[in-house]
N, C-alpha and C positions, 0 to 999 in steps of 0.2 A: 504491498500497499505508499509505502515513503518513498519506494522507484518508479510511481506513478505520480503522484505531487512533484518531487521533481521534474520530472519530465512536465507537467502540466506548466511549471512555474517558466523553464529554458524556453519552453513554447510558446507562453505570453510574451519573454524578452527577445525571442530570439519577432517577433511578427511585430513587438512595437520601434522595433530597429530598425525592420522593414519599411515598416511606416513614415520612420524617421526618412529614410533614406531616399522611400519613391517620394516624400514631400519637399527634400534639398531641391530634389533635382525634377522635377513639377517640368520647367521651363524647357530645358534638355529631353525631357522624354515629350513633350508638347512640338516641339522642333522635326524631333525624325517622325509625327506621327503624320504634319502637314503637311511631311519631304515624302512619307507613301502615300499620300492620298492625291496629290502632282502625278507619283509614276502613276499608279492607278487611275485617275478622271482619263491620264493626255492619251491610256494608249486606243 
């Protein structure tokens, strides 16, 4: 049971870190998405 609790805590920490990284790189992600949209719509 303790192992499950530790894994759950690590998972929550990982999700928080991932969300923080996504929030920090949001402008880069937007640029990439606009680039892909332009590539798809141009064809």
